[in-house]
Every structure is written in C-alpha cells, then in structure tokens.
Residue frames as a rotation matrix with the C-alpha (Angstrom) as fourth column:
UNK 1
0.686 0.469 0.556 -114.25
-0.728 0.462 0.508 -190.72
-0.018 -0.753 0.658 86.51
UNK 2
-0.522 -0.838 0.159 -112.05
-0.846 0.532 0.027 -193.52
-0.108 -0.120 -0.987 87.75
UNK 3
0.390 0.635 -0.667 -113.11
-0.712 0.667 0.219 -196.91
0.584 0.389 0.712 86.38
UNK 4
-0.128 -0.376 0.918 -112.92
-0.903 0.426 0.049 -199.67
-0.409 -0.823 -0.394 89.00
UNK 5
0.048 0.135 0.990 -114.16
0.259 0.955 -0.143 -202.37
-0.965 0.263 0.011 86.61
UNK 6
-0.404 -0.335 -0.851 -113.56
-0.713 -0.468 0.522 -202.68
-0.573 0.818 -0.050 82.87
UNK 7
0.825 0.535 -0.183 -114.78
-0.508 0.558 -0.656 -204.42
-0.249 0.634 0.732 79.75
UNK 8
0.183 -0.812 0.554 -112.35
0.011 0.565 0.825 -207.29
-0.983 -0.145 0.112 79.16
UNK 9
-0.215 -0.387 -0.897 -110.41
-0.844 -0.389 0.370 -206.99
-0.492 0.836 -0.243 75.92
UNK 10
-0.954 -0.300 -0.009 -110.73
-0.270 0.844 0.463 -210.70
-0.131 0.445 -0.886 75.18
UNK 11
-0.602 0.798 0.039 -114.56
0.778 0.575 0.251 -210.84
0.178 0.181 -0.967 75.50
UNK 12
-0.975 0.218 -0.040 -116.20
-0.207 -0.961 -0.185 -207.43
-0.079 -0.173 0.982 75.14
UNK 13
-0.395 0.882 -0.258 -119.48
-0.402 0.087 0.912 -209.01
0.826 0.464 0.320 73.97
UNK 14
-0.327 0.229 -0.917 -119.78
0.674 0.736 -0.056 -210.92
0.662 -0.636 -0.395 77.25
UNK 15
-0.920 -0.066 -0.387 -120.23
0.334 -0.648 -0.685 -207.62
-0.205 -0.759 0.618 79.03
UNK 16
-0.714 0.597 -0.365 -123.28
-0.612 -0.786 -0.088 -206.58
-0.339 0.161 0.927 77.06
UNK 17
-0.423 0.562 -0.711 -125.05
-0.551 0.464 0.694 -209.63
0.720 0.685 0.113 75.64
UNK 18
0.186 0.591 0.785 -127.72
-0.972 0.228 0.059 -211.22
-0.144 -0.774 0.617 77.80
UNK 19
-0.868 -0.473 0.153 -127.17
-0.466 0.881 0.076 -214.88
-0.171 -0.005 -0.985 78.59
UNK 20
-0.371 0.837 0.403 -130.90
0.371 0.531 -0.762 -215.40
-0.851 -0.133 -0.507 78.07
UNK 21
-0.903 -0.001 0.429 -132.03
0.423 -0.163 0.891 -215.22
0.069 0.987 0.148 74.46
UNK 22
-0.154 0.888 0.433 -134.81
0.600 -0.264 0.755 -212.70
0.785 0.376 -0.492 73.93
UNK 23
0.392 0.251 -0.885 -134.36
0.896 -0.324 0.304 -211.00
-0.210 -0.912 -0.352 77.31
UNK 24
-0.572 -0.544 0.615 -134.13
0.677 -0.735 -0.021 -207.27
0.463 0.404 0.789 76.71
UNK 25
-0.657 0.340 -0.673 -135.33
0.295 -0.705 -0.645 -203.90
-0.694 -0.622 0.363 77.90
UNK 26
0.464 0.845 0.266 -138.28
0.728 -0.192 -0.659 -202.07
-0.506 0.499 -0.704 76.34
UNK 27
-0.374 -0.568 0.733 -137.11
0.889 -0.444 0.111 -199.92
0.262 0.694 0.671 73.40
UNK 28
0.661 -0.747 0.070 -135.50
-0.106 -0.185 -0.977 -197.38
0.743 0.638 -0.201 73.58
UNK 29
0.735 -0.429 0.525 -133.90
-0.608 -0.076 0.790 -198.36
-0.299 -0.900 -0.317 76.95
UNK 30
0.531 -0.640 -0.555 -130.38
-0.321 0.454 -0.831 -199.64
0.784 0.620 0.035 76.28
UNK 31
-0.249 -0.537 -0.806 -128.84
0.622 0.549 -0.558 -199.78
0.742 -0.640 0.197 79.75
UNK 32
0.819 0.574 -0.007 -129.15
0.318 -0.444 0.838 -198.42
0.478 -0.688 -0.546 83.27
UNK 33
-0.386 -0.851 0.355 -127.07
0.010 -0.389 -0.921 -196.23
0.923 -0.352 0.158 85.55
UNK 34
0.628 0.407 -0.664 -127.14
0.693 0.097 0.715 -196.42
0.355 -0.908 -0.221 89.34
UNK 35
-0.142 -0.634 0.760 -125.89
-0.074 -0.759 -0.647 -193.24
0.987 -0.148 0.061 91.07
UNK 36
0.369 0.170 -0.914 -125.12
0.829 0.385 0.406 -193.80
0.421 -0.907 0.001 94.76
UNK 37
0.311 -0.134 0.941 -125.06
-0.055 -0.991 -0.122 -190.50
0.949 -0.014 -0.316 96.65
UNK 38
0.325 -0.247 -0.913 -123.13
0.936 0.219 0.275 -189.61
0.132 -0.944 0.303 99.78
UNK 39
0.966 -0.066 0.252 -121.86
-0.104 -0.984 0.143 -186.50
0.238 -0.164 -0.957 101.57
UNK 40
0.364 -0.914 -0.180 -118.08
0.365 0.318 -0.875 -186.37
0.857 0.253 0.450 101.24
UNK 41
-0.375 -0.566 0.734 -117.44
-0.399 -0.616 -0.679 -184.04
0.837 -0.547 0.005 104.19
UNK 42
0.418 0.539 0.731 -119.50
-0.907 0.210 0.364 -186.29
0.042 -0.815 0.577 106.49
UNK 43
-0.587 -0.809 0.033 -117.27
-0.809 0.586 -0.045 -189.15
0.017 -0.053 -0.998 107.64
UNK 44
-0.381 0.525 0.761 -120.20
-0.221 0.747 -0.627 -191.44
-0.898 -0.407 -0.169 108.45
UNK 45
0.695 0.676 -0.245 -121.78
-0.347 0.018 -0.938 -190.97
-0.630 0.736 0.247 105.00
UNK 46
0.265 -0.697 -0.667 -118.45
-0.944 -0.049 -0.325 -191.34
0.194 0.716 -0.671 103.20
UNK 47
-0.700 -0.542 0.465 -117.57
-0.656 0.746 -0.117 -194.50
-0.284 -0.387 -0.877 105.15
UNK 48
0.045 0.806 0.590 -121.00
-0.142 0.590 -0.795 -196.02
-0.989 -0.048 0.141 104.48
UNK 49
0.773 0.219 -0.596 -120.55
-0.575 -0.157 -0.803 -195.26
-0.269 0.963 0.005 100.78
UNK 50
-0.150 -0.927 -0.343 -117.02
-0.969 0.207 -0.137 -196.70
0.198 0.311 -0.929 100.64
UNK 51
-0.654 -0.058 0.754 -118.15
-0.429 0.850 -0.306 -199.86
-0.623 -0.524 -0.581 102.47
UNK 52
0.424 0.878 0.222 -121.15
-0.197 0.328 -0.924 -200.30
-0.884 0.348 0.312 100.18
UNK 53
0.590 -0.270 -0.761 -119.00
-0.806 -0.144 -0.574 -199.92
0.045 0.952 -0.302 97.07
UNK 54
-0.542 -0.840 0.030 -116.50
-0.838 0.538 -0.089 -202.48
0.058 -0.073 -0.996 98.34
UNK 55
-0.358 0.503 0.787 -119.31
-0.232 0.769 -0.596 -204.88
-0.905 -0.396 -0.158 99.23
UNK 56
0.715 0.609 -0.342 -120.73
-0.440 0.012 -0.898 -204.45
-0.543 0.793 0.276 95.72
UNK 57
0.174 -0.739 -0.651 -117.32
-0.945 0.062 -0.322 -205.19
0.278 0.671 -0.687 94.18
UNK 58
-0.761 -0.426 0.489 -117.04
-0.586 0.775 -0.237 -208.30
-0.278 -0.467 -0.839 96.38
UNK 59
-0.139 0.817 0.560 -120.62
-0.124 0.547 -0.828 -209.54
-0.983 -0.184 0.025 95.85
UNK 60
0.892 0.448 -0.067 -120.49
-0.087 0.024 -0.996 -208.89
-0.444 0.894 0.060 92.09
UNK 61
-0.003 -0.998 -0.056 -116.88
-0.401 -0.050 0.915 -209.95
-0.916 0.025 -0.400 91.49
UNK 62
-0.329 -0.078 0.941 -117.78
0.652 0.702 0.286 -212.19
-0.683 0.708 -0.180 88.53
UNK 63
0.655 0.656 0.375 -119.93
0.735 -0.438 -0.518 -209.51
-0.176 0.615 -0.769 86.88
UNK 64
0.733 -0.462 -0.499 -117.15
-0.314 -0.881 0.355 -206.97
-0.603 -0.104 -0.791 87.44
UNK 65
-0.309 -0.890 0.334 -114.56
-0.092 0.378 0.921 -209.25
-0.947 0.254 -0.198 85.88
UNK 66
-0.162 0.351 0.922 -116.88
0.885 0.465 -0.021 -209.85
-0.436 0.813 -0.386 82.89
UNK 67
-0.992 -0.123 0.004 -117.47
0.115 -0.919 0.377 -206.10
-0.042 0.375 0.926 82.47
UNK 68
-0.317 0.948 0.034 -121.18
0.741 0.225 0.632 -206.77
0.592 0.226 -0.774 83.04
UNK 69
0.819 0.421 -0.391 -121.07
0.565 -0.713 0.415 -203.98
-0.104 -0.561 -0.821 85.62
UNK 70
-0.108 -0.807 0.580 -118.96
0.586 -0.523 -0.618 -200.88
0.803 0.273 0.530 85.19
UNK 71
0.642 0.231 -0.731 -118.20
0.760 -0.317 0.567 -199.29
-0.101 -0.920 -0.379 88.55
UNK 72
-0.092 -0.614 0.784 -116.92
0.574 -0.676 -0.463 -195.70
0.814 0.407 0.415 88.49
UNK 73
0.450 0.219 -0.866 -116.07
0.841 -0.430 0.328 -193.14
-0.301 -0.876 -0.378 91.12
UNK 74
0.923 -0.051 0.381 -115.26
0.109 -0.916 -0.386 -189.47
0.368 0.398 -0.840 90.92
UNK 75
-0.055 -0.985 -0.164 -111.63
0.755 0.067 -0.652 -188.46
0.654 -0.160 0.740 91.24
UNK 76
-0.908 -0.401 0.123 -110.93
0.212 -0.691 -0.691 -186.36
0.362 -0.601 0.712 94.32
UNK 77
-0.399 0.830 -0.390 -114.59
0.897 0.266 -0.353 -186.77
-0.189 -0.490 -0.851 95.23
UNK 78
-0.949 0.106 -0.297 -115.69
-0.153 -0.978 0.140 -183.70
-0.276 0.178 0.945 93.31
UNK 79
-0.065 0.990 0.126 -119.34
0.276 0.139 -0.951 -182.95
-0.959 -0.027 -0.282 92.51
UNK 80
-0.985 -0.153 -0.078 -120.41
-0.032 -0.283 0.959 -182.93
-0.169 0.947 0.273 88.85
UNK 81
-0.292 0.935 -0.199 -123.81
-0.723 -0.352 -0.595 -181.99
-0.626 -0.030 0.779 87.46
UNK 82
-0.124 0.788 0.603 -126.64
-0.226 -0.614 0.756 -182.72
0.966 -0.042 0.254 87.22
UNK 83
0.264 0.182 -0.947 -125.95
0.709 0.629 0.319 -184.19
0.654 -0.756 0.037 90.66
UNK 84
0.641 0.101 0.761 -126.01
-0.256 -0.907 0.336 -181.99
0.724 -0.410 -0.555 93.78
UNK 85
0.586 -0.488 0.647 -123.67
-0.704 0.089 0.705 -184.07
-0.402 -0.868 -0.291 95.91
UNK 86
-0.474 -0.868 -0.148 -120.92
-0.859 0.420 0.294 -186.67
-0.193 0.266 -0.944 95.61
UNK 87
0.693 0.679 0.243 -121.68
-0.590 0.728 -0.349 -190.04
-0.413 0.099 0.905 94.06
UNK 88
-0.707 -0.701 0.093 -120.25
-0.450 0.548 0.705 -193.14
-0.545 0.457 -0.703 92.55
UNK 89
0.164 0.765 -0.623 -121.88
-0.955 -0.036 -0.295 -195.03
-0.248 0.643 0.725 89.71
UNK 90
-0.559 -0.215 0.801 -122.66
0.006 0.965 0.264 -198.51
-0.829 0.152 -0.538 88.44
UNK 91
-0.114 0.484 -0.868 -123.65
-0.970 -0.243 -0.009 -199.06
-0.215 0.841 0.497 84.79
UNK 92
-0.554 0.005 0.832 -125.25
-0.051 0.998 -0.041 -202.27
-0.831 -0.065 -0.553 83.55
UNK 93
-0.568 0.330 -0.754 -126.44
-0.821 -0.159 0.548 -203.43
0.061 0.930 0.362 80.11
UNK 94
-0.773 0.226 -0.593 -127.49
0.013 0.940 0.342 -207.04
0.634 0.257 -0.729 80.70
UNK 95
0.035 0.905 0.424 -131.10
-0.609 -0.317 0.727 -207.22
0.793 -0.283 0.540 82.01
UNK 96
0.605 0.203 -0.770 -130.43
0.334 0.813 0.477 -210.25
0.723 -0.545 0.425 84.22
UNK 97
-0.444 -0.800 -0.403 -127.62
0.800 -0.151 -0.581 -208.38
0.405 -0.580 0.707 85.95
UNK 98
-0.614 0.327 0.719 -129.81
-0.303 -0.938 0.169 -205.27
0.729 -0.114 0.675 86.31
UNK 99
0.481 0.860 -0.171 -132.39
-0.208 0.301 0.931 -207.36
0.852 -0.412 0.324 88.21
UNK 100
0.309 -0.455 -0.836 -129.71
0.832 0.555 0.005 -208.63
0.462 -0.696 0.549 90.60
UNK 101
-0.743 -0.638 0.204 -128.30
0.490 -0.726 -0.483 -205.13
0.456 -0.259 0.852 91.11
UNK 102
-0.257 0.730 0.633 -131.69
-0.400 -0.677 0.618 -203.57
0.880 -0.094 0.466 91.72
UNK 103
0.720 0.572 -0.393 -132.65
0.079 0.495 0.865 -206.12
0.689 -0.654 0.312 94.37
UNK 104
-0.014 -0.820 -0.573 -129.17
0.914 0.221 -0.339 -205.89
0.404 -0.528 0.747 95.94
UNK 105
-0.806 -0.281 0.520 -129.40
0.145 -0.947 -0.286 -202.09
0.573 -0.155 0.805 96.25
UNK 106
0.195 0.938 0.287 -132.95
-0.321 -0.215 0.922 -202.37
0.927 -0.272 0.259 97.64
UNK 107
0.735 0.091 -0.672 -131.57
0.472 0.643 0.603 -204.49
0.487 -0.760 0.429 100.47
UNK 108
0.216 -0.835 -0.506 -128.23
0.973 0.145 0.177 -202.80
-0.074 -0.531 0.844 101.14
UNK 109
0.059 -0.246 0.967 -128.36
0.497 -0.833 -0.242 -199.07
0.866 0.495 0.073 100.25
UNK 110
-0.354 -0.232 -0.906 -128.77
0.935 -0.071 -0.347 -198.22
0.016 -0.970 0.242 103.93
UNK 111
0.193 0.378 -0.905 -128.89
0.521 -0.822 -0.232 -194.45
-0.832 -0.426 -0.356 104.52
UNK 112
-0.755 -0.577 -0.310 -127.69
0.022 -0.495 0.869 -193.63
-0.655 0.649 0.387 101.01
UNK 113
0.401 0.847 -0.349 -129.94
-0.362 -0.204 -0.910 -192.39
-0.842 0.491 0.225 98.22
UNK 114
-0.628 -0.533 0.567 -129.70
0.286 0.519 0.806 -194.22
-0.723 0.668 -0.173 94.89
UNK 115
0.170 0.583 -0.795 -130.85
-0.717 -0.481 -0.505 -192.75
-0.677 0.655 0.336 91.58
UNK 116
-0.466 -0.208 0.860 -131.55
0.355 0.846 0.398 -195.46
-0.810 0.491 -0.321 88.98
UNK 117
0.260 0.574 -0.776 -132.18
-0.502 -0.607 -0.616 -194.25
-0.825 0.550 0.131 85.46
UNK 118
0.549 -0.018 0.836 -132.41
0.609 0.694 -0.385 -195.70
-0.573 0.720 0.391 81.97
UNK 119
-0.514 -0.615 -0.598 -130.31
-0.180 -0.604 0.776 -194.56
-0.838 0.507 0.200 79.04
UNK 120
0.252 0.750 0.612 -132.76
0.617 0.362 -0.698 -193.97
-0.745 0.553 -0.372 76.18
UNK 121
-0.393 -0.419 0.819 -131.09
0.893 -0.386 0.232 -191.12
0.219 0.822 0.526 74.32
UNK 122
0.297 0.517 0.803 -133.03
0.156 -0.856 0.493 -188.43
0.942 -0.021 -0.335 76.21
UNK 123
-0.518 -0.703 -0.487 -130.76
0.513 0.200 -0.835 -187.60
0.684 -0.682 0.257 79.16
UNK 124
-0.757 0.283 0.589 -132.98
-0.551 -0.761 -0.343 -184.97
0.351 -0.585 0.732 80.81
UNK 125
0.324 0.945 -0.050 -136.03
-0.804 0.303 0.512 -187.25
0.499 -0.126 0.858 80.90
UNK 126
0.237 -0.295 -0.926 -133.88
0.190 0.948 -0.254 -190.24
0.953 -0.116 0.281 81.89
UNK 127
-0.742 -0.633 -0.222 -132.52
0.367 -0.107 -0.924 -188.42
0.561 -0.767 0.312 84.96
UNK 128
-0.825 0.481 0.296 -135.89
-0.564 -0.672 -0.481 -186.92
-0.032 -0.564 0.825 85.97
UNK 129
0.048 0.998 -0.035 -139.26
-0.998 0.048 -0.028 -188.30
-0.026 0.036 0.999 84.84
UNK 130
0.536 0.145 -0.832 -138.01
-0.430 0.894 -0.122 -191.82
0.726 0.423 0.542 84.09
UNK 131
-0.497 -0.863 0.087 -135.83
-0.470 0.183 -0.864 -192.21
0.730 -0.470 -0.496 87.18
UNK 132
0.601 0.518 -0.609 -136.37
0.285 0.574 0.768 -194.56
0.747 -0.635 0.197 90.11
UNK 133
-0.080 -0.620 0.781 -135.17
-0.684 -0.535 -0.495 -193.76
0.725 -0.574 -0.381 93.62
UNK 134
0.327 0.065 -0.943 -134.14
0.653 0.706 0.275 -195.80
0.683 -0.706 0.188 96.62
UNK 135
-0.393 -0.392 -0.832 -133.97
0.882 -0.417 -0.220 -193.74
-0.261 -0.820 0.509 99.80
UNK 136
0.253 0.514 -0.820 -134.78
0.321 -0.844 -0.430 -190.03
-0.913 -0.155 -0.378 99.86
UNK 137
0.493 -0.002 0.870 -135.14
0.864 -0.115 -0.490 -188.41
0.101 0.993 -0.055 96.45
UNK 138
-0.175 -0.643 -0.746 -132.53
0.528 -0.701 0.480 -185.71
-0.831 -0.309 0.462 95.85
UNK 139
0.682 0.403 -0.610 -132.82
-0.221 -0.682 -0.697 -182.79
-0.697 0.611 -0.376 93.44
UNK 140
-0.037 -0.647 0.761 -131.28
0.889 0.326 0.320 -183.12
-0.456 0.689 0.564 90.00
UNK 141
-0.157 -0.111 -0.981 -130.13
-0.058 -0.991 0.122 -179.95
-0.986 0.076 0.149 88.23
UNK 142
0.464 0.440 0.769 -131.94
0.652 0.418 -0.632 -179.98
-0.600 0.795 -0.093 84.85
UNK 143
0.891 -0.109 -0.441 -130.18
-0.302 -0.867 -0.396 -176.83
-0.339 0.486 -0.805 83.61
UNK 144
-0.096 -0.970 0.222 -127.01
-0.403 0.242 0.883 -178.89
-0.910 -0.004 -0.414 83.18
UNK 145
-0.152 0.110 0.982 -128.57
0.674 0.738 0.022 -180.66
-0.723 0.665 -0.186 80.21
UNK 146
-0.924 -0.152 -0.352 -128.38
-0.165 -0.671 0.723 -178.98
-0.346 0.726 0.594 76.82
UNK 147
0.007 0.998 -0.067 -131.96
-0.519 -0.054 -0.853 -178.38
-0.855 0.040 0.517 75.60
UNK 148
0.748 0.428 -0.507 -132.89
-0.650 0.318 -0.690 -181.01
-0.134 0.846 0.516 73.04
UNK 149
-0.327 -0.941 -0.085 -129.70
-0.945 0.323 0.059 -183.01
-0.028 0.099 -0.995 73.64
UNK 150
0.844 0.537 -0.002 -129.95
-0.535 0.841 -0.078 -186.64
-0.040 0.067 0.997 72.62
UNK 151
0.136 -0.789 -0.599 -127.66
-0.551 0.442 -0.707 -189.64
0.823 0.427 -0.375 72.67
UNK 152
0.994 0.092 0.061 -126.54
-0.106 0.649 0.753 -192.57
0.030 -0.755 0.655 74.77
UNK 153
0.243 -0.966 0.088 -122.97
-0.950 -0.219 0.222 -192.75
-0.195 -0.137 -0.971 76.08
UNK 154
0.176 -0.317 -0.932 -121.00
-0.463 0.809 -0.362 -195.70
0.869 0.496 -0.004 74.80
UNK 155
0.950 0.298 0.095 -121.10
-0.228 0.453 0.862 -198.37
0.214 -0.840 0.498 77.53
UNK 156
0.816 -0.577 -0.038 -117.96
0.423 0.551 0.719 -198.79
-0.395 -0.603 0.694 79.58
UNK 157
0.075 -0.797 0.600 -115.77
0.953 -0.119 -0.278 -196.44
0.293 0.593 0.750 77.57
UNK 158
0.051 -0.156 -0.986 -114.32
0.591 -0.792 0.156 -193.30
-0.805 -0.591 0.052 79.10
UNK 159
-0.216 -0.049 -0.975 -115.05
-0.460 -0.876 0.146 -190.35
-0.861 0.480 0.167 76.81
UNK 160
-0.625 0.030 0.780 -116.66
0.517 0.764 0.385 -192.80
-0.585 0.644 -0.493 74.37
UNK 161
-0.907 0.329 0.262 -118.95
0.118 -0.400 0.909 -192.05
0.404 0.855 0.324 71.46
UNK 162
-0.519 0.854 0.028 -122.51
-0.430 -0.233 -0.872 -190.83
-0.738 -0.465 0.488 71.84
UNK 163
-0.982 0.161 0.097 -124.88
0.180 0.662 0.728 -193.23
0.053 0.733 -0.679 70.11
UNK 164
-0.347 0.937 0.029 -128.55
-0.885 -0.338 0.320 -193.24
0.310 0.086 0.947 69.17
UNK 165
0.030 0.422 0.906 -130.89
-0.664 0.686 -0.298 -195.94
-0.747 -0.593 0.301 70.48
UNK 166
0.915 0.388 -0.113 -131.02
-0.327 0.546 -0.771 -197.42
-0.238 0.742 0.627 66.98
UNK 167
0.446 -0.817 -0.366 -127.23
-0.456 0.145 -0.878 -197.57
0.770 0.559 -0.308 66.52
UNK 168
0.094 -0.420 0.903 -126.47
-0.991 0.045 0.124 -198.73
-0.093 -0.906 -0.412 70.07
UNK 169
0.653 0.262 0.710 -127.37
-0.336 0.941 -0.038 -202.37
-0.678 -0.214 0.703 69.36
UNK 170
0.945 -0.317 0.080 -125.16
0.212 0.409 -0.887 -202.54
0.248 0.856 0.454 66.27
UNK 171
0.416 -0.820 0.392 -122.22
-0.627 -0.571 -0.530 -200.93
0.658 -0.025 -0.752 68.02
UNK 172
0.541 -0.391 -0.745 -119.58
0.661 0.745 0.089 -202.99
0.520 -0.541 0.661 69.78
UNK 173
0.967 -0.254 0.012 -118.13
-0.199 -0.726 0.659 -201.04
-0.158 -0.639 -0.752 72.69
UNK 174
0.481 -0.868 -0.125 -114.50
-0.036 0.122 -0.992 -200.50
0.876 0.482 0.027 71.93
UNK 175
0.741 -0.314 -0.594 -111.98
0.672 0.353 0.651 -201.51
0.005 -0.882 0.472 74.51
UNK 176
0.495 -0.629 0.600 -109.58
-0.238 -0.762 -0.602 -198.89
0.836 0.155 -0.526 75.82
UNK 177
-0.178 -0.665 -0.726 -106.72
0.647 0.477 -0.595 -199.63
0.742 -0.575 0.345 78.19
UNK 178
-0.951 -0.270 0.150 -107.47
0.094 -0.716 -0.691 -196.36
0.294 -0.643 0.707 80.04
UNK 179
-0.237 0.940 0.246 -111.23
-0.464 -0.332 0.821 -196.90
0.854 0.080 0.515 80.40
C-alpha cells in the first residue's frame, strides 16, 4: 500500500498517545481501521472516492502531519483480500481522533461503503462480527484469514511486526523512511 501520511520521526509517540489521560479503548481493542470502498472501473465511484480522500487529508491535515491518522491507498488500484472491491484505508490509534473520524465519515461518506473495524488480535472476528458499516454492507471473504491467526499489525509501519494485544501498548512503532 502507498502511505499518504506517516508517523513523524521526531515525535512517534504523538501519533499514538491520547492527549486525554485515561482515555482508551476497551481491552483488547488497540486501534481502528476504516476501509473506504469504491468501484475502480466506475468513473463516478472512483471520482467520489478520490474527492473524499482528498477532503479527509485537507480536513485532518494536523492529524495527518502528527501521524495520528495513517492514510493508505492501494497501488495500481488492485483488489486485495478479504475485500471484494477496491478501497483505501485510514488507521487511527488515538480515541479522540477516532471519534472525530467516525462522525466525519458518517456525514461525508456519500455513496461509498465504509467498513470500520477494531484491531484486537483476532483479524477474522475484527473484520466480520465486530465490524461497523456506513452505507451498504459488502461481503468480506473470510477464507483469506488463516484459521486461528492472531496478532495486530504494527501501527503505521509498512510490513511491520505483528504484535499481541498485551505487547502492543509496550511497543513503540518504529519509524521507517519508506512507510
């Protein structure tokens, strides 16, 4: 995936630490992913998606600069599982930023479907039973997940480590120039 925002090298903790002491998700939720779906071969859908992503980058410019949101898009607009169509993604660790993103997507997702899921270390359940949807719910391909697979992807790091919910809080996301 192509990363449009990054964790700043000089303040990686600012990307993940809530500015409000004691504000956190319910264990084992560590962060959330927003998957914004569109149909690449449909110009109207693709344009709506591109415009929404640019509006998000404009409206959340500070959060993007802080690394509080990680915005990613697929190279060459290819489809990857468990998703059945093209998408771009926003990841967020800080609960106060999640609240802003959720309400923003509720207002502005338009004709696009948005899958919102926690990262708890159980990827199949996170993408299915624990998921929230804005717009029409789309199928997710559960066979893509390895049975019994566990782990949480390292936040904001391309090809980063897979962590457990218990080790996630002690881990500092490492900064990579190419992430």
